[in-house]
C-alpha positions in Angstrom: 44.7 -9.0 -26.7 43.4 -11.5 -24.2 41.9 -14.9 -24.9 41.0 -15.5 -21.1 37.6 -14.2 -19.9 35.7 -14.4 -16.7 32.1 -15.5 -17.3 30.8 -15.4 -13.9 32.5 -14.6 -10.6 33.5 -18.5 -10.4 33.5 -19.6 -14.0 36.2 -18.7 -16.5 37.1 -19.6 -20.0 39.9 -19.6 -22.6 39.0 -19.1 -26.2 41.1 -20.3 -29.2 40.2 -19.2 -32.8 38.8 -16.0 -34.2 38.9 -13.3 -31.6 35.5 -11.5 -32.7 33.8 -14.8 -32.7 35.3 -15.4 -29.1 34.0 -12.1 -27.9 30.5 -12.9 -29.4 30.5 -16.4 -27.6 31.7 -15.0 -24.3 28.9 -12.3 -24.4 26.3 -15.0 -25.1 27.7 -17.2 -22.3 27.6 -14.4 -19.9 24.1 -13.7 -20.9 23.1 -17.4 -20.4 24.7 -17.4 -16.9 22.9 -14.2 -15.9 19.6 -15.5 -17.2 20.1 -18.7 -15.2 20.9 -16.7 -12.1 17.8 -14.6 -12.5 15.6 -17.6 -13.1 16.9 -20.0 -10.5 18.4 -17.8 -8.0 21.9 -19.3 -7.9 24.9 -19.4 -10.2 24.9 -21.7 -13.1 26.9 -24.8 -12.7 29.7 -25.1 -15.2 28.4 -28.3 -16.7 25.1 -26.8 -17.4 26.8 -23.7 -19.1 29.0 -26.0 -21.2 25.8 -27.9 -22.3 24.0 -24.7 -23.0 26.8 -23.2 -25.1 27.1 -26.5 -27.0 23.4 -26.5 -27.9 23.7 -22.9 -29.2 26.7 -23.9 -31.3 24.9 -26.8 -32.7 22.0 -24.8 -33.9 24.4 -22.6 -35.8 25.4 -25.7 -37.7 21.8 -26.2 -38.8 20.8 -22.7 -39.8 21.7 -21.5 -43.4 21.6 -17.8 -42.2 24.1 -18.3 -39.5 27.7 -19.3 -39.8 29.3 -21.5 -37.1 31.6 -19.5 -34.8 35.3 -20.3 -35.4 36.2 -20.8 -31.8 36.8 -23.6 -29.2 35.8 -22.7 -25.6 37.4 -24.3 -22.6 35.5 -23.6 -19.3 36.9 -24.0 -15.9 35.3 -23.7 -12.4 35.3 -25.4 -9.1 31.9 -27.1 -8.4 30.8 -27.2 -4.7 29.6 -30.9 -5.2 32.3 -32.4 -7.7 35.3 -30.2 -7.3 37.4 -28.8 -10.1 35.8 -29.0 -13.5 37.2 -28.6 -17.0 34.9 -28.6 -20.0 35.7 -28.1 -23.8 33.0 -26.9 -26.3 33.7 -26.9 -30.0 31.9 -25.1 -32.9 30.0 -28.4 -33.9 28.2 -28.4 -30.5 30.1 -31.2 -29.0 31.1 -30.7 -25.3 33.0 -33.0 -23.0 34.5 -32.9 -19.5 38.3 -33.4 -19.0 40.9 -33.6 -16.2 43.0 -31.4 -18.5 42.7 -30.4 -22.1 44.1 -28.2 -24.8 43.0 -26.5 -28.0 44.7 -24.8 -30.9 48.0 -25.4 -32.8 49.6 -28.8 -31.9 46.7 -29.6 -29.6 47.1 -33.4 -30.3 50.7 -33.4 -29.1 49.8 -31.5 -26.0 46.8 -33.8 -25.4 49.1 -36.9 -25.7 51.5 -35.3 -23.1 48.8 -34.5 -20.7 47.3 -37.9 -21.1 50.7 -39.5 -20.1 50.9 -37.3 -17.0 47.3 -38.1 -15.9 47.5 -41.9 -16.4 49.3 -42.2 -13.0 46.7 -42.8 -10.2 45.7 -40.0 -7.9 47.3 -37.3 -10.1 44.4 -35.0 -9.9 43.9 -35.4 -6.2 47.6 -34.6 -5.5 47.8 -31.5 -7.7 47.5 -28.1 -5.8 47.2 -24.7 -7.6 50.9 -24.2 -7.9 51.6 -27.7 -9.3 48.7 -27.3 -11.8 50.1 -24.2 -13.0 53.7 -25.5 -13.4 52.2 -28.6 -15.2 50.3 -26.3 -17.6 53.4 -24.2 -18.4 55.9 -27.1 -18.8 53.3 -28.9 -21.1 52.9 -25.9 -23.2 56.6 -25.3 -23.4 57.6 -28.8 -24.3 54.7 -29.1 -26.9 55.7 -25.8 -28.6 59.5 -26.3 -28.0 59.7 -22.8 -26.7 60.9 -20.9 -23.6 58.4 -18.3 -22.4 58.7 -15.0 -20.7 55.9 -13.8 -18.4 54.5 -11.3 -21.0 54.2 -14.2 -23.6 51.5 -16.4 -21.8 48.2 -15.8 -20.0 47.1 -18.0 -17.1 43.6 -18.0 -15.5 42.9 -19.8 -12.3 40.0 -20.6 -10.0 40.5 -22.4 -6.6 37.9 -23.3 -3.9 35.6 -20.5 -3.1 37.8 -17.9 -4.6 36.9 -15.8 -7.7 38.2 -16.7 -11.2 41.2 -14.5 -12.0 44.0 -14.2 -14.4 47.6 -14.2 -12.9 49.7 -11.1 -13.2 53.0 -11.1 -15.1 54.9 -10.9 -11.7 53.0 -14.0 -10.5 53.7 -15.8 -13.8 57.5 -14.9 -13.6 57.6 -16.6 -10.2 56.4 -19.9 -11.8 58.7 -19.5 -14.7 61.7 -18.9 -12.4 60.8 -21.9 -10.2 60.5 -24.2 -13.4 63.8 -22.8 -14.8 65.6 -23.5 -11.5 64.2 -27.0 -11.3 65.4 -27.9 -14.9 
């Protein structure tokens, strides 16, 4: 059971919450992205997709016949103009961009940890893909007080003009080994 989905070739998301609701929201996000591409002739920017999904979620809070979806969506992409982008969309229709974010159990502890890491100047500019993945794994590990095996976690990445993809267990194992050797 995966919680990481590719919405377009360059936009990916991680969903936390009810899996059937997550699948429904992913299908709607893919439809919105495809409609945007058909209408305007180019891929939807990640901030526009986040805004659109937040608007749809907000309508669900107003209609008596519809139940708000029980999921949070975190969108990631690399924008040609602004670089790496991370957006979080919640069931109430609120969306916001972050340098790094989290959702789910113990999200406040993880958010505080990430906030400390990113308070240093030029942290975002100095992070390459490997350092970002290692930061994500160590933050998750220290927040949950757990050691992970490669089969325990999923990691989705997008870099430059490459496609969004999920890392294989072998790739994740390389990162876990590197972190274990460093500690």
